[in-house]
VMD Tcl script that builds the backbone (N, CA, C; Angstrom):
set m [mol new atoms 222]
animate dup $m
set s [atomselect $m all]
$s set {name element resname resid chain x y z} {
  {N N MET 1 A 25.814 133.961 256.657}
  {CA C MET 1 A 25.328 133.716 255.270}
  {C C MET 1 A 24.863 132.461 254.703}
  {N N GLY 2 A 24.500 131.495 255.238}
  {CA C GLY 2 A 24.476 130.463 255.619}
  {C C GLY 2 A 22.898 129.776 254.950}
  {N N GLY 3 A 21.957 131.335 255.238}
  {CA C GLY 3 A 20.857 131.433 255.225}
  {C C GLY 3 A 20.247 130.152 253.997}
  {N N GLN 4 A 18.616 130.124 253.845}
  {CA C GLN 4 A 18.137 129.388 253.188}
  {C C GLN 4 A 18.089 129.743 251.818}
  {N N ARG 5 A 17.722 129.252 251.188}
  {CA C ARG 5 A 17.408 129.225 249.501}
  {C C ARG 5 A 15.842 129.325 249.273}
  {N N SER 6 A 15.401 130.163 248.518}
  {CA C SER 6 A 13.739 129.694 248.212}
  {C C SER 6 A 14.044 129.208 246.592}
  {N N ILE 7 A 12.744 128.282 246.897}
  {CA C ILE 7 A 12.643 127.413 245.928}
  {C C ILE 7 A 12.071 128.625 244.844}
  {N N PRO 8 A 12.344 128.921 243.679}
  {CA C PRO 8 A 11.386 129.908 242.059}
  {C C PRO 8 A 9.774 129.089 242.419}
  {N N GLU 9 A 8.837 129.388 242.763}
  {CA C GLU 9 A 7.311 129.782 242.552}
  {C C GLU 9 A 7.469 128.070 241.834}
  {N N ASP 10 A 7.516 128.466 240.440}
  {CA C ASP 10 A 7.188 127.645 239.260}
  {C C ASP 10 A 7.863 126.588 239.271}
  {N N ARG 11 A 9.263 125.927 240.329}
  {CA C ARG 11 A 10.067 125.137 239.987}
  {C C ARG 11 A 9.559 124.368 241.497}
  {N N GLU 12 A 8.614 124.924 242.188}
  {CA C GLU 12 A 8.126 124.516 243.536}
  {C C GLU 12 A 6.770 123.783 242.985}
  {N N THR 13 A 5.862 124.303 242.277}
  {CA C THR 13 A 4.831 124.003 241.111}
  {C C THR 13 A 4.997 123.039 240.796}
  {N N MET 14 A 6.030 123.135 240.195}
  {CA C MET 14 A 6.242 121.631 239.088}
  {C C MET 14 A 6.828 120.181 239.811}
  {N N ILE 15 A 7.219 120.750 241.245}
  {CA C ILE 15 A 7.703 119.526 241.920}
  {C C ILE 15 A 6.031 119.086 242.352}
  {N N GLN 16 A 4.985 120.383 243.030}
  {CA C GLN 16 A 4.384 119.564 243.974}
  {C C GLN 16 A 3.183 119.338 242.755}
  {N N MET 17 A 2.706 119.367 241.550}
  {CA C MET 17 A 2.656 118.878 240.391}
  {C C MET 17 A 3.407 117.335 240.605}
  {N N HIS 18 A 4.234 116.630 240.320}
  {CA C HIS 18 A 4.539 115.883 240.519}
  {C C HIS 18 A 4.307 114.548 240.946}
  {N N HIS 19 A 4.685 115.125 242.379}
  {CA C HIS 19 A 4.628 114.681 243.512}
  {C C HIS 19 A 3.219 114.200 244.078}
  {N N VAL 20 A 1.946 115.515 243.859}
  {CA C VAL 20 A 1.329 115.021 244.626}
  {C C VAL 20 A 0.070 115.308 243.565}
  {N N HIS 21 A -0.289 116.131 242.826}
  {CA C HIS 21 A -1.496 116.384 241.753}
  {C C HIS 21 A -1.165 115.413 240.564}
  {N N LEU 22 A -0.732 115.347 240.274}
  {CA C LEU 22 A -0.381 114.204 239.034}
  {C C LEU 22 A -1.036 113.003 239.401}
  {N N PRO 23 A -0.280 112.748 240.359}
  {CA C PRO 23 A -0.457 111.406 240.656}
  {C C PRO 23 A -2.220 111.331 241.865}
  {N N LYS 24 A -2.564 112.504 242.289}
  {CA C LYS 24 A -4.323 111.657 242.488}
  {C C LYS 24 A -4.842 112.330 241.263}
  {N N LEU 25 A -4.750 113.133 240.170}
  {CA C LEU 25 A -5.486 112.996 239.274}
  {C C LEU 25 A -5.357 111.725 238.354}
  {N N ALA 26 A -4.009 110.875 238.262}
  {CA C ALA 26 A -3.919 109.839 237.269}
  {C C ALA 26 A -4.809 108.704 238.078}
  {N N ASP 27 A -4.888 108.754 239.530}
  {CA C ASP 27 A -5.445 107.623 240.647}
  {C C ASP 27 A -6.828 107.663 240.511}
  {N N HIS 28 A -7.450 109.008 240.104}
  {CA C HIS 28 A -9.178 109.206 240.037}
  {C C HIS 28 A -9.289 109.060 238.308}
  {N N GLY 29 A -8.439 108.662 237.740}
  {CA C GLY 29 A -8.657 108.595 235.827}
  {C C GLY 29 A -8.699 110.139 235.468}
  {N N PHE 30 A -9.206 111.026 236.257}
  {CA C PHE 30 A -9.128 112.434 235.148}
  {C C PHE 30 A -8.182 112.516 233.605}
  {N N VAL 31 A -7.116 111.936 234.985}
  {CA C VAL 31 A -5.534 112.160 233.154}
  {C C VAL 31 A -4.934 110.631 232.963}
  {N N ARG 32 A -4.443 110.779 231.938}
  {CA C ARG 32 A -3.349 109.325 232.055}
  {C C ARG 32 A -2.034 110.332 231.980}
  {N N TRP 33 A -1.172 109.601 232.710}
  {CA C TRP 33 A 0.416 110.261 233.051}
  {C C TRP 33 A 1.201 109.270 232.920}
  {N N ASP 34 A 2.554 109.548 232.059}
  {CA C ASP 34 A 2.913 108.786 231.572}
  {C C ASP 34 A 4.388 109.697 231.982}
  {N N ARG 35 A 4.711 108.818 233.433}
  {CA C ARG 35 A 5.455 109.679 233.966}
  {C C ARG 35 A 7.638 109.626 233.360}
  {N N GLU 36 A 7.849 108.215 232.205}
  {CA C GLU 36 A 8.934 108.104 231.549}
  {C C GLU 36 A 9.043 108.822 230.605}
  {N N ALA 37 A 7.757 108.983 229.499}
  {CA C ALA 37 A 7.301 109.981 228.622}
  {C C ALA 37 A 7.266 111.834 228.844}
  {N N GLY 38 A 6.770 112.022 230.288}
  {CA C GLY 38 A 6.568 112.818 230.631}
  {C C GLY 38 A 5.387 113.994 229.740}
  {N N THR 39 A 4.473 112.808 229.725}
  {CA C THR 39 A 3.370 113.376 228.703}
  {C C THR 39 A 1.891 113.537 229.775}
  {N N VAL 40 A 0.824 114.278 230.238}
  {CA C VAL 40 A -0.528 113.988 230.569}
  {C C VAL 40 A -1.632 114.410 229.504}
  {N N THR 41 A -2.545 113.460 229.072}
  {CA C THR 41 A -3.618 113.523 228.363}
  {C C THR 41 A -4.424 113.007 229.167}
  {N N ARG 42 A -5.667 113.807 228.286}
  {CA C ARG 42 A -7.508 113.204 229.556}
  {C C ARG 42 A -7.583 111.576 229.696}
  {N N GLY 43 A -8.179 111.454 230.599}
  {CA C GLY 43 A -8.219 110.106 231.463}
  {C C GLY 43 A -9.561 109.657 230.853}
  {N N PRO 44 A -9.941 108.294 231.377}
  {CA C PRO 44 A -11.248 107.833 231.129}
  {C C PRO 44 A -12.271 109.037 231.642}
  {N N GLN 45 A -12.284 109.478 232.847}
  {CA C GLN 45 A -12.862 110.101 233.953}
  {C C GLN 45 A -13.046 111.734 232.962}
  {N N PHE 46 A -12.404 112.272 232.808}
  {CA C PHE 46 A -12.480 113.405 232.513}
  {C C PHE 46 A -13.254 114.517 232.699}
  {N N ASP 47 A -14.461 113.607 231.429}
  {CA C ASP 47 A -15.600 114.400 231.477}
  {C C ASP 47 A -16.256 114.952 232.577}
  {N N ASP 48 A -16.090 114.035 234.364}
  {CA C ASP 48 A -16.272 114.481 235.173}
  {C C ASP 48 A -16.081 115.699 235.469}
  {N N ILE 49 A -15.098 116.314 234.571}
  {CA C ILE 49 A -14.374 117.734 235.829}
  {C C ILE 49 A -14.624 118.097 235.033}
  {N N ARG 50 A -14.855 118.309 233.796}
  {CA C ARG 50 A -15.060 119.358 232.503}
  {C C ARG 50 A -15.733 120.305 233.331}
  {N N PRO 51 A -17.036 120.588 233.598}
  {CA C PRO 51 A -17.607 121.365 233.700}
  {C C PRO 51 A -16.957 122.554 234.763}
  {N N LEU 52 A -16.401 121.815 236.070}
  {CA C LEU 52 A -14.992 122.308 236.817}
  {C C LEU 52 A -14.598 123.039 236.189}
  {N N LEU 53 A -13.471 122.712 235.010}
  {CA C LEU 53 A -12.657 123.372 234.927}
  {C C LEU 53 A -13.517 124.643 233.726}
  {N N THR 54 A -14.438 124.507 233.120}
  {CA C THR 54 A -14.924 125.852 232.340}
  {C C THR 54 A -15.796 126.413 233.050}
  {N N VAL 55 A -16.217 126.168 234.757}
  {CA C VAL 55 A -16.438 127.082 235.315}
  {C C VAL 55 A -15.324 128.189 235.636}
  {N N LEU 56 A -13.979 127.443 235.995}
  {CA C LEU 56 A -12.723 127.867 236.765}
  {C C LEU 56 A -12.668 129.232 235.116}
  {N N ILE 57 A -12.063 128.414 234.197}
  {CA C ILE 57 A -11.773 129.157 232.733}
  {C C ILE 57 A -12.316 131.391 232.628}
  {N N GLU 58 A -14.088 130.216 232.475}
  {CA C GLU 58 A -14.621 131.408 232.704}
  {C C GLU 58 A -14.479 132.553 233.590}
  {N N ASN 59 A -13.737 132.052 235.293}
  {CA C ASN 59 A -14.003 133.020 236.168}
  {C C ASN 59 A -12.301 133.148 236.277}
  {N N ARG 60 A -11.946 133.071 235.798}
  {CA C ARG 60 A -10.321 133.010 235.907}
  {C C ARG 60 A -9.518 134.713 236.442}
  {N N ASP 61 A -10.404 135.748 235.600}
  {CA C ASP 61 A -9.959 137.182 236.071}
  {C C ASP 61 A -10.398 137.356 238.084}
  {N N ASP 62 A -11.400 136.591 238.529}
  {CA C ASP 62 A -11.965 136.473 239.699}
  {C C ASP 62 A -10.887 135.723 240.522}
  {N N LEU 63 A -10.033 134.842 240.134}
  {CA C LEU 63 A -9.461 134.034 241.168}
  {C C LEU 63 A -7.869 134.635 241.258}
  {N N PRO 64 A -6.881 133.869 242.174}
  {CA C PRO 64 A -5.588 134.241 242.352}
  {C C PRO 64 A -5.354 133.711 241.008}
  {N N GLY 65 A -4.048 135.117 241.046}
  {CA C GLY 65 A -2.968 135.263 240.271}
  {C C GLY 65 A -2.489 133.740 239.710}
  {N N GLY 66 A -2.304 133.197 238.974}
  {CA C GLY 66 A -1.858 131.527 238.564}
  {C C GLY 66 A -2.658 130.510 238.664}
  {N N THR 67 A -4.075 130.561 239.229}
  {CA C THR 67 A -4.400 129.645 239.574}
  {C C THR 67 A -5.076 128.806 238.415}
  {N N VAL 68 A -5.613 129.844 237.194}
  {CA C VAL 68 A -6.003 128.926 235.612}
  {C C VAL 68 A -4.539 129.202 234.722}
  {N N VAL 69 A -4.258 128.377 234.018}
  {CA C VAL 69 A -2.890 128.712 233.205}
  {C C VAL 69 A -3.705 128.246 231.799}
  {N N ASP 70 A -4.432 127.542 231.521}
  {CA C ASP 70 A -4.519 126.973 230.047}
  {C C ASP 70 A -5.746 127.251 229.541}
  {N N SER 71 A -5.926 126.802 228.367}
  {CA C SER 71 A -7.171 127.206 227.560}
  {C C SER 71 A -8.405 126.318 227.750}
  {N N PRO 72 A -10.250 126.995 227.670}
  {CA C PRO 72 A -10.273 125.507 227.917}
  {C C PRO 72 A -10.423 124.325 227.170}
  {N N PRO 73 A -11.235 123.390 228.061}
  {CA C PRO 73 A -11.073 122.435 227.302}
  {C C PRO 73 A -12.018 122.156 226.321}
  {N N SER 74 A -11.665 121.275 224.994}
  {CA C SER 74 A -12.208 121.577 223.956}
  {C C SER 74 A -12.987 120.477 223.665}
}
mol reanalyze $m
mol bondsrecalc $m
mol representation Tube
mol addrep $m
């Protein structure tokens, strides 16, 4: 009975965001990440990736489920 317990997908995603994705995005200046406050805002290089985000959002129905979860950047 002592088998492995799986981490729910949303929790695993949050762990990956915290330890992998947000640090990389912040290092490249795409976002500003305040770890203590738990906030993420657009960084000085955000406009460099805006076209990519727009394409992803416009094609969200053709992508695997959960790939795009937010509204278009304004």
